C-alpha positions as CSV (number, residue, x, y, z in Angstrom):
1,M,-0.2,11.3,12.6
2,G,-0.3,9.2,9.4
3,I,-1.7,5.8,8.6
4,E,1.0,3.6,7.1
5,R,-0.2,1.2,4.5
6,E,2.3,-1.4,3.2
7,I,2.6,-4.9,2.0
8,K,5.4,-7.0,3.5
9,L,6.6,-10.1,1.6
10,A,9.1,-12.6,2.9
11,L,11.9,-12.9,0.3
12,P,13.8,-16.2,0.0
13,R,17.6,-15.4,0.0
14,D,18.1,-17.2,-3.3
15,Q,15.7,-14.8,-4.9
16,V,17.4,-11.5,-3.8
17,D,19.4,-11.0,-7.0
18,A,16.3,-11.6,-9.1
19,A,14.2,-9.2,-7.0
20,L,16.9,-6.5,-7.4
21,R,17.0,-7.0,-11.2
22,L,13.2,-6.9,-11.3
23,F,12.9,-3.6,-9.5
24,E,15.8,-2.1,-11.4
25,T,14.1,-2.9,-14.7
26,R,10.7,-1.6,-13.5
27,A,12.2,1.7,-12.2
28,G,14.7,2.1,-15.0
29,K,17.6,2.5,-12.6
30,P,19.5,0.8,-9.7
31,G,18.0,1.2,-6.2
32,R,19.4,3.5,-3.6
33,A,21.0,1.5,-0.7
34,I,20.9,3.0,2.8
35,R,21.9,1.5,6.2
36,L,19.3,1.6,8.9
37,E,20.2,0.9,12.6
38,N,17.2,0.6,14.9
39,V,16.7,0.2,18.7
40,Y,13.3,-0.8,20.0
41,F,12.3,0.2,23.6
42,D,9.8,-1.1,26.1
43,T,9.5,-1.6,29.8
44,P,10.8,-4.7,31.5
45,A,7.1,-5.8,31.8
46,L,6.5,-5.1,28.1
47,A,3.9,-2.5,28.7
48,L,4.0,-1.1,25.1
49,A,3.7,-4.6,23.6
50,R,0.7,-5.2,25.7
51,A,-0.8,-2.0,24.4
52,K,-0.1,-3.2,20.9
53,S,2.4,-0.5,20.1
54,A,6.1,-0.2,19.3
55,L,8.7,2.5,20.0
56,R,11.8,2.8,17.8
57,L,14.9,5.0,17.6
58,R,16.5,4.9,14.2
59,R,19.8,6.0,12.8
60,A,19.3,6.8,9.2
61,P,21.5,8.7,6.7
62,E,19.6,12.0,7.3
63,G,20.1,11.6,11.1
64,W,18.2,10.2,14.1
65,L,14.5,9.5,14.0
66,Q,12.0,8.3,16.7
67,T,8.9,6.4,15.7
68,F,5.9,5.3,17.6
69,K,3.5,2.8,15.9
70,T,0.5,0.8,16.7
71,V,0.5,-2.8,15.7
72,G,-2.7,-2.1,13.7
73,V,-4.1,-4.7,11.3
74,A,-2.1,-7.2,9.2
75,L,-3.8,-9.5,6.7
76,N,-2.2,-11.3,3.8
77,G,0.9,-9.2,4.2
78,L,-0.9,-5.8,4.1
79,H,-0.1,-3.8,7.2
80,A,-2.2,-0.8,8.2
81,R,-1.2,1.1,11.3
82,H,-1.0,4.5,12.9
83,E,2.5,6.0,12.9
84,W,4.1,9.0,14.5
85,E,7.7,9.8,13.3
86,M,9.9,12.8,13.9
87,P,13.6,13.7,13.9
88,V,15.5,13.9,17.2
89,A,18.7,15.7,18.2
90,G,20.8,12.5,18.8
91,E,20.8,9.0,20.1
92,A,18.1,9.6,22.7
93,L,14.3,9.4,22.8
94,E,12.3,12.6,23.2
95,I,9.2,11.2,24.7
96,D,7.5,14.5,25.5
97,R,7.5,15.4,21.8
98,L,5.9,12.1,20.9
99,L,3.2,12.5,23.5
100,H,2.5,16.0,22.2
101,E,1.9,14.6,18.7
102,C,0.2,11.3,19.6
103,D,-3.6,11.8,19.4
104,E,-4.8,8.3,20.1
105,A,-5.9,8.4,23.7
106,G,-5.4,4.8,24.7
107,V,-2.0,4.6,22.9
108,S,-0.7,7.8,24.3
109,T,-1.7,6.8,27.8
110,A,0.3,3.6,27.5
111,L,3.4,5.6,26.3
112,S,3.1,8.1,29.1
113,D,2.8,5.4,31.7
114,A,5.8,3.5,30.3
115,A,8.1,6.5,29.8
116,A,9.9,6.4,33.1
117,N,10.8,2.7,32.7
118,L,11.8,2.3,29.1
119,I,14.8,0.2,28.3
120,P,16.4,-1.0,25.0
121,L,15.1,-4.5,24.2
122,F,16.4,-5.4,20.8
123,R,17.9,-4.1,17.5
124,T,17.0,-4.5,13.9
125,D,20.0,-3.5,11.7
126,F,19.7,-3.9,7.9
127,T,20.5,-2.5,4.5
128,R,17.4,-1.1,2.6
129,T,17.5,-0.8,-1.2
130,L,14.9,1.7,-2.3
131,W,13.0,2.5,-5.5
132,T,10.0,4.8,-6.2
133,L,7.6,3.3,-8.6
134,D,4.7,4.7,-10.5
135,V,2.0,2.0,-10.7
136,D,-1.3,2.8,-12.4
137,G,-1.2,6.4,-11.3
138,A,-0.2,5.7,-7.8
139,Q,3.2,6.1,-6.1
140,V,4.8,3.1,-4.3
141,E,8.0,3.0,-2.4
142,A,9.5,-0.5,-3.0
143,A,12.3,-1.7,-0.6
144,I,14.4,-4.8,-0.2
145,D,15.6,-5.2,3.4
146,Q,18.5,-7.4,4.3
147,G,20.0,-7.7,7.7
148,E,19.1,-9.2,11.1
149,V,17.2,-8.8,14.4
150,I,19.5,-8.9,17.4
151,A,18.5,-9.4,21.1
152,D,20.8,-9.8,24.1
153,V,19.0,-11.9,26.7
154,N,20.7,-12.9,30.0
155,G,24.1,-12.6,28.4
156,E,23.1,-14.6,25.3
157,T,23.1,-12.8,21.9
158,R,20.2,-14.1,19.8
159,R,19.9,-13.3,16.1
160,A,17.3,-13.8,13.4
161,P,17.7,-12.9,9.7
162,I,15.7,-10.2,7.9
163,C,15.1,-10.7,4.2
164,E,12.0,-9.1,2.9
165,I,10.3,-6.8,0.4
166,E,8.2,-3.9,1.6
167,L,5.8,-2.0,-0.7
168,E,4.6,1.2,0.9
169,L,1.8,3.3,-0.6
170,K,2.9,6.9,-0.8
171,A,0.0,8.3,-2.9
172,G,-3.0,6.8,-4.8
173,D,-5.2,3.8,-4.5
174,E,-4.3,1.0,-2.1
175,A,-5.3,-1.6,-4.8
176,V,-2.0,-1.0,-6.6
177,L,-0.2,-2.6,-3.7
178,H,-2.1,-5.8,-4.2
179,T,-1.6,-5.6,-8.0
180,L,2.2,-5.2,-7.6
181,A,2.5,-7.8,-4.9
182,A,0.7,-10.4,-7.1
183,E,3.1,-9.6,-9.9
184,L,6.1,-10.1,-7.7
185,V,4.7,-13.4,-6.3
186,Q,4.4,-14.7,-9.8
187,A,7.9,-13.6,-10.8
188,L,9.8,-14.7,-7.6
189,P,9.4,-18.3,-6.5
190,G,8.9,-18.7,-2.8
191,L,7.9,-15.0,-2.2
192,A,5.0,-15.0,0.3
193,P,2.9,-12.5,2.3
194,D,4.3,-11.8,5.8
195,D,2.0,-10.6,8.6
196,I,4.8,-10.3,11.2
197,S,6.5,-6.9,11.6
198,K,10.2,-6.5,12.5
199,A,9.2,-5.3,16.0
200,Q,7.1,-8.5,16.5
201,R,10.1,-10.6,15.4
202,G,12.2,-8.8,18.0
203,Y,9.8,-9.7,20.8
204,K,9.5,-13.3,19.6
205,L,13.3,-13.5,19.5
206,R,13.5,-12.3,23.1
207,E,10.9,-14.9,24.1
208,G,13.0,-17.6,22.5
C-alpha cells in the first residue's frame, strides 16, 4: 500500500497550450503523451462509494492495471489517499489479489462484501501528457489530462469533460507541491484547485 499525495488543478481549456509550453520549458523537453482508458466498478447499491472508496480497471500502454483507492482527504486541491495498484492479466478484475494486499480492515471488508455484485458504472478516458520535474530537491510527476467521463444511464449516454493538471509527489517534501501549484496559478489565468476526483465526477454524472 502507498499513500498517494497529489494536487489537482482544474485547467481552463483556453490555457492548455500555455500549460504545455510551461511544463516543456521547465522540464527542458516535450511531455510524453499516453492514452488511459478506465472503467470504474461498484455494486448497484454503490457499496464502495458508501465506504468512501473507488475501484478502477485501467488500460495503459504497459498493459492492464487494477487500482483500489480510498477517497481520503482533499483540501485546496491536495488529495491524500491510500492506494493499492497492481497489474492484471487482461480486461478483468482480480479481486482476490486486491484483498490480499489491502491492509485497511474497514476498506477491505467493504471490497470483500461487494465483490460478488460488482458492475461497471462509468468510464474516464483521457490523454495524459507527462513530465518528471525536479523541484527543490523533490521529484514531482506533472500531468495534463484531457478527455471525458462517460456514463450510460437507462439508455442515455452522459458525458462530462476532463481538463486538469495533476502534480503527484514521487519523492521529497510535500511542500514542493504547494510551491509548484502556486507558481502555476500565477502563470495560468483561471487555474484553480479542484477537490473532486475523477471517480467522484463519475458518480455525480450518474446521479445527473
